[in-house]
C-alpha positions in Angstrom: -146.0 -82.5 13.7 -147.6 -79.5 12.0 -150.8 -80.2 13.9 -149.0 -80.1 17.2 -147.4 -76.8 16.5 -150.7 -75.3 15.6 -152.2 -76.6 18.8 -149.2 -75.1 20.9 -149.5 -71.7 19.2 -153.3 -71.7 19.8 -152.8 -72.4 23.5 -150.2 -69.7 23.9 -152.4 -67.2 22.1 -155.3 -68.0 24.4 -153.0 -67.7 27.5 -151.9 -64.3 26.3 -155.4 -63.2 25.5 -156.5 -63.9 29.2 -153.4 -62.4 31.0 -153.7 -59.3 33.4 -153.5 -55.8 31.7 -150.3 -53.7 32.1 -150.1 -51.7 35.5 -150.5 -47.9 35.1 -147.5 -45.9 36.3 -147.8 -43.8 39.5 -145.8 -40.7 40.3 -145.0 -39.1 43.6 -142.2 -36.7 44.3 -141.4 -35.6 47.9 -139.4 -32.5 48.8 -137.6 -34.2 51.7 -135.1 -31.6 52.6 -134.3 -27.9 51.9 -131.2 -26.3 53.3 -128.9 -23.2 53.0 -125.6 -24.5 51.8 -123.8 -21.2 51.8 -121.8 -20.5 55.0 -124.1 -17.4 55.6 -126.6 -15.4 53.7 -125.5 -11.8 53.3 -127.5 -9.1 51.6 -126.6 -8.5 47.9 -124.4 -11.5 48.0 -125.1 -14.9 46.3 -126.8 -17.4 48.6 -127.0 -21.1 47.6 -129.8 -23.5 48.6 -130.0 -27.2 48.1 -133.2 -29.2 47.9 -133.3 -33.0 47.9 -136.4 -34.6 46.3 -137.2 -38.3 46.7 -139.0 -40.3 44.1 -141.7 -42.3 46.0 -143.5 -43.4 42.8 -142.6 -45.6 39.9 -139.4 -45.2 37.8 -139.3 -42.6 35.1 -136.9 -41.2 32.6 -135.9 -37.5 33.2 -136.5 -36.6 29.6 -138.7 -33.5 30.3 -138.1 -30.1 32.0 -138.8 -30.8 35.7 -139.7 -27.4 37.1 -139.1 -26.0 40.6 -139.8 -22.6 42.3 -138.2 -20.7 45.2 -139.9 -17.7 46.8 -139.0 -15.2 49.6 -139.4 -11.5 50.3 -136.7 -9.5 48.7 -135.2 -12.5 46.9 -134.3 -13.1 43.2 -132.5 -15.9 41.5 -129.3 -14.9 39.7 -128.5 -18.1 37.9 -130.4 -21.1 36.5 -131.2 -23.9 38.9 -129.2 -27.1 38.3 -130.6 -30.6 38.8 -128.6 -33.8 39.5 -128.7 -36.4 37.9 -128.8 -34.7 34.5 -131.4 -35.0 31.7 -131.8 -38.5 30.3 -131.2 -40.3 33.6 -133.6 -43.0 34.8 -135.0 -42.0 38.2 -135.9 -45.2 40.1 -138.1 -45.6 43.1 -136.5 -44.1 46.2 -133.9 -42.3 44.1 -133.1 -38.7 44.9 -133.0 -35.6 42.7 -130.8 -32.7 44.0 -131.7 -29.1 43.1 -129.1 -26.4 43.5 -130.6 -22.9 43.6 -128.6 -19.6 43.3 -130.0 -16.2 44.2 -129.6 -12.8 46.1 -131.5 -11.1 48.9 -132.0 -7.4 48.8 -133.0 -6.8 52.4 -131.7 -7.6 55.9 -133.5 -9.7 58.5 -135.1 -13.1 59.0 -137.2 -14.2 56.1 -139.1 -17.4 55.2 -137.9 -19.2 52.0 -140.2 -21.7 50.2 -139.2 -24.4 47.7 -141.6 -26.3 45.5 -140.9 -29.1 42.9 -143.1 -29.8 39.9 -145.4 -26.8 40.8 -147.3 -27.0 37.5 -148.1 -30.7 37.9 -146.3 -31.9 34.8 -146.2 -35.4 36.4 -149.7 -36.6 37.3 -148.8 -37.3 41.0 -150.9 -39.2 43.5 -150.5 -36.2 45.9 -149.0 -32.7 45.6 -149.1 -32.1 49.4 -145.5 -33.2 49.9 -144.0 -31.2 47.0 -142.9 -28.2 49.1 -140.4 -27.4 51.9 -139.4 -24.2 53.6 -136.9 -22.7 56.0 -136.1 -19.4 57.7 -133.0 -17.6 56.7 -131.4 -14.7 58.6 -130.1 -12.4 56.0 -127.2 -10.3 57.3 -126.0 -6.9 56.0 -126.0 -3.1 56.6 -128.9 -0.8 56.5 -129.0 2.7 58.0 -132.2 4.7 58.1 -132.8 8.4 58.9 -135.6 7.9 61.4 -136.6 11.5 62.2 -135.6 15.2 62.0 -136.9 17.3 64.8 -136.7 21.1 65.2 -136.9 22.7 68.7 -138.9 24.8 68.9 -141.4 23.5 66.2 -142.3 27.0 65.0 -139.2 29.1 65.4 -138.7 32.8 64.8 -135.9 34.5 62.9 -132.7 34.8 65.1 -134.2 32.6 67.8 -131.8 29.9 69.2 -132.9 26.6 67.7 -131.8 23.0 67.9 -132.1 20.5 65.1 -131.9 16.8 66.1 -131.5 13.9 63.6 -132.0 10.3 64.7 -130.5 7.6 62.5 -131.4 4.0 63.2 -129.0 1.1 62.7 -131.3 -1.4 61.0 -128.2 -3.5 60.1 -127.7 -7.0 61.4 -124.3 -5.8 62.6 -123.2 -3.5 65.4 -121.4 -0.3 64.3 -117.9 0.1 65.8 -116.4 2.8 63.6 -117.3 5.8 61.5 -117.1 3.8 58.2 -120.2 4.6 56.1 -121.3 7.5 58.4 -120.6 10.2 55.9 -123.6 12.6 55.6 -125.1 15.3 53.5 -127.3 17.9 55.2 -129.2 20.9 53.8 -130.6 23.4 56.3 -131.5 26.5 54.3 -130.9 29.9 56.1 -129.7 28.1 59.2 -126.5 29.1 60.8 -124.9 26.4 62.9 -123.2 27.6 66.1 -122.4 24.2 67.5 -122.8 20.5 66.5 -122.5 17.1 68.1 -122.9 13.5 66.9 -122.6 9.9 68.0 -119.1 8.5 67.2 -119.2 4.7 67.4 -116.0 2.9 68.4 -114.9 -0.4 69.9 -115.8 0.7 73.4 -119.0 2.5 72.4 -120.9 0.3 69.9 -124.1 1.3 68.2 -125.9 -2.0 68.4 -128.2 -3.4 65.8 -131.5 -1.6 66.4 -129.8 1.3 68.1 -129.5 4.9 67.1 -127.0 7.5 66.0 -127.7 11.0 67.0 -126.8 14.3 65.3 -127.5 17.7 66.9 -127.1 21.2 65.5 -127.7 24.4 67.5 -128.0 27.7 65.7 -130.4 30.3 64.3 -132.6 30.7 61.2 -131.6 34.0 59.5 -134.7 34.5 57.3 -138.4 33.8 57.5 -140.4 31.5 55.3 -140.9 27.8 54.7 -137.7 25.8 54.9 -137.1 22.3 53.6 -134.5 20.5 55.8 -132.9 17.4 54.4 -130.4 14.9 55.8 -128.7 11.9 54.0 -126.6 9.2 55.7 -124.0 7.2 53.8 -124.8 9.0 50.5 -122.0 7.1 48.7 -123.3 3.7 49.9 -119.9 2.9 51.4 -121.6 0.1 53.5 -123.3 -1.5 50.4 -126.6 -1.2 52.2 -129.7 -3.3 51.5 -132.0 -0.3 51.3 -130.9 3.2 50.2 -134.4 4.6 50.0 -134.5 5.2 53.8 -131.1 7.0 53.9 -132.7 10.4 53.1 -135.4 12.3 55.1 -136.8 15.8 54.7 -138.8 18.1 57.0 -140.6 21.3 56.2 -140.4 24.0 58.8 -142.1 27.4 58.9 -139.9 30.2 60.3 -141.7 33.4 61.4 -140.6 36.9 62.0 -140.4 38.1 65.6 -143.4 40.3 65.1 -145.5 37.2 64.7 -145.2 36.5 68.4 -148.2 37.2 70.6 -148.8 36.4 74.3 -152.1 37.2 75.9 -153.6 37.0 79.4 -156.3 34.4 78.5 -158.1 33.7 81.7 -158.5 34.5 85.4 -159.9 31.7 87.6 -160.8 31.3 91.2 -160.6 28.0 93.1 -163.9 28.7 94.9 -167.2 29.6 93.3 -168.0 31.8 96.3 -165.2 33.8 97.8 -165.4 34.0 101.6 -163.6 36.5 103.8 -160.4 35.0 105.2 -160.9 31.6 103.5 -157.9 30.2 101.5 -158.2 31.0 97.8 -156.2 30.3 94.6 -156.3 32.7 91.8 -155.0 31.2 88.5 -153.9 33.4 85.7 -153.6 31.7 82.3 -151.2 33.2 79.7 -151.9 31.8 76.2 -149.5 31.8 73.2 -151.8 33.1 70.5 -149.0 34.0 68.1 -147.3 31.9 65.4 -143.9 31.4 67.1 -142.9 29.0 69.9 -141.5 30.6 73.1 -138.3 29.1 74.5 -137.8 31.4 77.5 -139.8 33.4 80.0 -138.8 36.7 78.4 -141.7 39.1 78.8 -143.6 37.1 81.5 -141.1 36.1 84.1 -142.0 36.8 87.7 -140.3 40.2 87.5 -142.4 41.0 84.4 -145.7 39.6 85.8 -147.4 42.5 87.6 -150.6 42.3 89.8 -152.6 44.8 91.8 -154.8 42.8 94.2 -156.2 45.0 97.0 -156.8 43.2 100.3 -155.6 39.9 98.9 -152.7 38.6 101.0 -150.6 35.9 99.5 -147.2 36.2 101.1 -143.7 35.7 99.8 -144.3 32.0 98.9 -147.9 32.5 97.6 -146.9 32.9 94.0 -146.1 29.8 91.9 -145.9 29.1 88.2 -145.6 26.3 85.7 -142.1 25.4 84.5 -140.8 28.2 82.3 -140.4 27.3 78.6 -137.0 26.2 77.3 -135.5 25.1 74.1 -136.6 21.4 74.3 -139.9 22.2 76.1 -141.2 25.4 74.4 -144.5 27.1 74.9 -146.0 26.4 71.5 -148.8 28.3 69.7 -152.1 27.5 71.5 -150.4 26.4 74.7 -151.1 28.0 78.1 -148.8 28.9 80.9 -150.2 29.4 84.4 -149.4 31.6 87.3 -151.1 30.8 90.6 -151.6 33.0 93.7 -152.4 31.3 97.0 -153.8 33.6 99.7 -157.0 35.0 101.2 -159.0 38.3 101.2 -158.9 40.4 104.3 -161.9 42.7 103.4 -165.3 41.9 102.0 -167.0 43.6 99.0 -166.5 44.0 95.3 -162.8 44.2 94.7 -161.2 45.1 91.4 -158.1 42.9 90.5 -155.6 43.9 87.8 -153.0 41.7 86.0 -150.3 42.5 83.4 -147.3 41.1 81.6 -144.5 42.4 79.3 -145.1 46.0 80.3 -141.6 46.9 79.3 -142.0 45.3 75.9 -138.9 43.1 76.3 -140.7 40.5 74.2 -141.5 41.7 70.7 -145.2 41.1 70.0 -147.8 41.6 67.3 -150.3 43.0 69.9 -149.4 44.5 73.3 -153.1 45.4 74.0 -153.9 41.9 75.3 -151.1 41.9 77.9 -153.3 43.4 80.7 -156.7 42.6 82.1 -158.9 43.1 85.2 -161.7 41.3 86.9 -163.9 41.9 89.9 -164.0 39.5 92.9 -167.1 39.6 95.2 -165.9 38.7 98.7 -168.6 37.7 101.2 -168.4 38.0 104.9 -169.9 34.5 105.5 -171.0 31.5 103.5 -174.6 32.3 104.5 -174.3 35.8 103.0 -172.8 34.2 99.8 -175.7 31.8 99.5 -178.4 34.4 100.2 -180.9 35.1 97.4 -184.4 36.5 96.8 -187.5 35.5 94.8 -187.8 38.0 92.0 -191.1 36.8 90.4 -193.5 34.0 90.2 -196.6 33.0 88.1 -199.2 30.3 87.8 -200.8 29.3 84.4 -203.5 26.8 83.8 -202.9 24.4 80.9 -206.1 22.5 81.4 -208.6 21.7 84.2 -206.1 19.2 85.6 -202.7 20.8 84.7 -201.1 23.9 86.1 -197.6 25.4 85.3 -195.8 27.1 88.1 -192.8 29.4 87.2 -190.5 31.6 89.3 -187.3 33.6 89.1 -184.5 34.1 91.7 -181.7 36.6 91.7 -179.1 33.8 92.1 -178.9 30.3 90.7 -181.0 27.9 92.8 -182.6 24.6 92.7 -186.2 24.1 93.8 -189.6 22.4 93.9 -193.3 23.0 94.5 -195.3 21.4 97.3 -199.1 21.2 96.8 -202.3 19.6 98.1 -206.0 20.1 98.3 -207.0 23.0 100.5 -208.5 20.8 103.2 -205.3 18.6 103.1 -201.6 19.1 103.9 -199.7 21.3 101.5 -196.8 18.8 101.6 -199.0 16.0 100.4 -197.4 16.2 96.9 -194.1 17.5 95.5 -193.0 18.4 92.0 -189.3 19.1 91.4 -187.8 21.7 89.0 -184.8 20.8 86.9 -181.9 19.4 89.0 -179.3 21.9 87.6 -179.1 25.3 89.4 -180.6 28.1 87.4 -182.2 31.6 87.8 -185.5 30.5 86.1 -187.6 27.5 87.1 -190.7 25.8 85.6 -192.7 23.0 87.1 -195.7 21.3 85.4 -198.3 19.6 87.7 -200.5 17.1 85.9 -202.4 15.1 88.5 -205.0 17.7 89.6 -208.8 17.4 89.8 -211.2 19.8 88.1 -212.9 22.5 90.2 -210.9 21.9 93.3 -209.3 24.4 95.6 -205.5 23.7 96.1 -202.8 25.2 98.2 -199.1 25.4 97.0 -195.7 26.7 98.2 -192.5 27.2 96.2 -189.1 26.3 97.8 -185.7 27.4 96.4 -182.3 26.3 97.6 -178.8 27.8 97.1 -176.0 26.0 99.0 -176.7 26.4 102.7 -179.7 28.7 102.1 -183.2 27.4 101.7 -186.3 29.6 101.3 -190.0 28.6 101.1 -192.5 31.2 99.9 -195.8 31.9 101.7 -198.4 29.3 100.9 -201.0 30.4 98.4 -204.1 28.8 96.8 -205.6 28.3 93.4 -208.8 26.7 92.1 -208.7 24.5 89.0 -211.3 25.1 86.2 -214.3 22.9 86.3 -213.7 21.9 82.6 -211.7 22.7 79.6 -214.2 25.0 77.9 -213.5 28.7 77.4 -215.9 31.2 78.9 -216.3 35.0 78.7 -216.1 36.2 82.3 -216.2 39.9 81.5 -216.9 42.1 78.4 -217.5 45.6 77.2 -220.4 47.8 78.4 -223.1 48.8 76.0 -224.6 52.3 76.4 -227.7 53.6 74.5 -228.4 57.3 73.8 -231.5 58.8 72.3 
């Protein structure tokens, strides 16, 4: 019997020795769903998210801290995440773990929220690609932002009527239908308000999400210098806004004294480069704001204060036009130009002196009254042919080598031109060399393709508009070579 037992034990031991090894455990967690379980997600209020994670791997005991993360712009957790089932539970294959996450959003708008389970890889999973899930949440709430402060005009003078406009944007997810939260604090140093207006939302006049509230203040600055304007909406945070940093805006404005104003006649222009008797002509007079202040009216340069003396220029009752006069919301700022235009024709030829002036009664206080008047001379021709006429003032020919000559000439009016040339026994028009294409008083043409020791003829042609003039043909002989020779010298006299 003892021998049989020994044999049975030996067989069992051998069978155990040759059995398959134990299977290694495999882990795989999948973030199968991720949802917002709160009714809505409102800024600065707790939002609850639920994530369901499925165990696709082998069973394991939840006896370790299974981590998870949640991330979103402007989001923070405000309480520890809870997991069900609790610690110590056995998580079998295809079982679910439920994560409840609690947190708060600090800004309004749509945002992407991302959840991830076991982000540090505590479990050696077969894949981590299915450990995350995400969703988009529309966070609702209030947010008012002071978008801009604008001063009209941009560079005001003391005691000049001004307008300050403040735009406040409704960045909230809600429409505004009452004045709740629309308290404000404004600081406009040395500015006296004469009238004010603002947007008043109500049930019949909503300020929609993305819309604007407008505040306007008309008045005058009473002192010169740099002023810092500031405007704050909802200073007490009555609306429990998501962002208070954008509730305040400031703007620096330079206010000048009236004596810093200066308007000058900047330019006189003619619509035609050559003025012809009886032909239609526009004369444009440019007035430039060269001062430091913006002009909001035509004081000093209206039609009654714009004076001209234009002998023999007939422009009629409707021949004077002007740009739109400056106004409060469209001022003539420093550096800008205002134009008057006279449309007419000259009735007499010759050189005619034209005079222009503004603000002669000094209704507009200026730093310099000396630039308020100017004059110019208009040359009026009887015909276009007379206007285009010109004369050759001088010409010269210089040899650069035995094969190169430089022809130069001057005219008393801007012209274009060229040189025709050829051998003396040939046609002078055999060759042509052009001067620069731009009209000018002086011209130079270099001719490079000549032969040494040859007699040539040439002729210069100049053109001005309808007038073309060709000089009398002349000749020159190129040097036989490029060596210098003494062709004349001093006389030598001997005395005893």
